[in-house]
C-alpha positions, -999 to +999 in steps of 0.1 A: +068-483-289+073-447-300+091-435-331+127-426-327+133-390-338+167-397-353+158-429-371+155-414-406+182-387-406+199-384-440+236-376-444+224-345-463+206-333-432+173-333-451+153-363-439+127-362-467+155-368-492+157-404-481+120-408-487+122-393-522+151-415-530+131-446-520+102-435-542+126-430-571+136-467-572+104-486-564+102-520-581+074-527-606+053-559-608+067-592-621+052-592-656+062-627-663+043-640-632+013-620-643+015-635-678+017-670-663-012-663-640-033-650-670-025-680-690-035-703-662-067-684-656-077-690-692-075-728-686-095-730-654-128-749-655-151-719-659-160-695-687-135-667-692-143-638-669-168-658-649-152-649-616-152-612-624-130-591-603-115-621-585-096-628-617-082-593-617-072-596-581-054-629-586-034-615-614-025-584-594-014-606-565+007-627-589+025-596-602+034-582-568+042-615-550+062-626-581+046-660-585+020-674-609+000-690-581-002-663-554-011-672-519-026-653-489-013-675-460+000-647-437-021-616-440-016-588-414-037-559-403-015-531-390-032-504-370-013-472-364-026-450-336-019-414-329-033-384-311-041-349-325-039-315-309-066-302-332-092-320-310-089-289-288-110-272-316-140-294-308-137-314-340-149-347-325-178-358-303-154-381-284-126-369-261-090-375-271-086-400-243-107-425-264-076-432-285-058-447-256-089-465-244-093-481-278-057-493-277-065-510-245-096-526-262-075-538-291-050-554-267-078-572-248-094-585-280-127-565-275-128-544-307-145-551-340-112-555-357-103-583-333-134-602-342-129-597-379-093-608-377-102-638-356-130-648-381-107-647-411-075-658-395-057-625-400-027-614-379-031-581-361-004-556-349-011-523-332+015-495-334+012-469-307+027-437-321+032-417-289-006-415-285-001-401-250+016-371-266-007-353-292+008-336-322+005-298-321-028-283-332-025-279-370-045-246-368-016-232-348+016-250-358+029-279-380+019-314-367+055-326-370+090-315-379+106-329-410+128-351-390+099-364-369+077-371-399+105-390-418+113-409-386+077-419-382+075-430-418+106-452-411+089-466-380+059-475-401+082-495-424+086-520-396+050-532-400+060-559-424+089-573-402+085-610-397+072-617-431+036-611-444+021-618-478-007-593-477-008-561-456-039-541-445-031-506-433-056-491-408-056-464-381-070-452-348-069-416-336-096-392-324-096-362-347-079-378-375-107-374-401-101-337-396-064-340-405-072-363-433-096-337-447-069-310-444-044-332-461-068-342-489-075-306-496-038-298-497-032-326-522-063-321-545-076-286-539-113-276-535-129-262-504-127-275-469-163-285-469-156-308-499-134-330-477-149-327-443-175-353-432-191-365-401-163-389-390-173-406-358-209-395-359-203-357-356-234-334-354-239-303-375-221-280-351-191-303-349-189-305-387-188-267-388-159-267-363-141-293-385-145-271-415-133-241-396-103-260-384-093-272-419-098-236-432-076-222-404-049-248-410-047-240-447-046-203-439-017-208-415+004-231-436-003-216-470+022-224-498+039-248-474+012-273-484+023-274-520+048-302-515+031-335-506+056-345-479+055-310-464+017-312-464+019-345-445+041-331-418+022-299-415-014-310-414-012-348-411-004-369-381+019-396-369-004-425-379-007-411-414+030-408-418+035-443-405+009-457-430+028-440-458+060-456-446+044-490-444+031-488-479+066-479-492+082-508-473+056-532-486+063-521-522+100-526-517+094-561-504+067-569-530+040-572-504+005-564-518-014-538-497-051-533-489-059-498-479-087-493-454-108-461-451-106-424-455-077-417-432-055-445-446-064-435-481-054-398-474-020-411-462-016-432-493-025-402-515+007-385-504+027-411-521+005-410-552+010-372-554+048-378-554+046-407-579+014-417-597+026-453-598+034-455-561+001-473-553+002-498-580+007-526-554-024-514-535-061-520-537-089-502-518-105-525-493-138-507-492-156-474-498-165-460-464-196-439-455-173-408-450-184-388-480-149-376-490-136-412-492-153-419-524-140-387-539-105-395-528-107-430-543-118-416-576-088-392-576-065-421-569-083-444-595-087-470-568-118-492-572-130-505-538-136-542-533-164-537-508-190-510-502-208-518-469-215-483-455-188-487-428-171-458-411-153-474-382-117-473-392-092-495-373-086-515-405-121-531-404-132-527-440-097-536-452-098-568-431-131-578-445-117-574-480-089-599-471-115-626-473-122-617-509-085-614-518-079-648-502-107-663-521-093-650-553-060-666-546-076-699-536-097-701-567-068-693-589-044-717-573-068-745-564-092-749-593-085-776-619-078-768-655-100-782-683-073-808-690-069-818-654-106-822-648-113-838-682-139-811-688-145-800-724-134-765-732-151-745-759-139-754-794 
């Protein structure tokens, strides 16, 4: 399916107004459920804090699922795929056609994410965002119109349709580490070289072209990048817009979110720039090997669950983190209390 250009038109004629209105009324966590979960945690047959971050994760899950004993019974990895005109600048060692080829691999079950999802019993959906029609080259024109960007965000909101209790957002798109770098610089400043990395194993010359492309994009769009949503539409891409939409929808439906790598985190950063609390229902699945990812996580104050030196994308690091989140929920819900197990607690 492709996004519908008219799906997010506002009666005001300004599509981004609808997005801003949604962000203005995001629900918060269920504090009563969190308090119940905390009280239960204190009674489980272990020393307090012995499960480390697992205890933090179970309380976080409780708050966003709204129940003292959270569960991870129906997790989903959503991969959003798009193509980028900036690949014409030689910013990737792979041709743009690889995006479509990888979509075929996903459908046939041959990619790494297929194996990870199969191993940990995680659902997988792939959203093809008109990957046969690249966005314009961001060094020469905006990637999207306001209407297209807002409609693509609305399309991304469909990721949680059918009911999920944990969402992983991932992506696929040759050239998208370049647009993620351009977007990160727009949101947090610094030089292009601060945000550009090797992506899919780029050599030194390719990295130089990536830096030049990000610099050219910033020179072209100038002050138009000062607004986060404008930055997303000008130097982002369809998959980034869809990820941002999916994260908003998950928040509205109280579905906790695991963010994958650099590109997905750059998309999430747009929401953080609009509202510092917009990512409270999210955790970082991992810290990737892309050098700017760690810098971005620090800016967003997101502590990664895993750090395995991965840089594959396609939701892979986030999917692996699901196993940890699921274990946190299982320990919290399934362990006995001191009273139930007739184990002596400290006096």
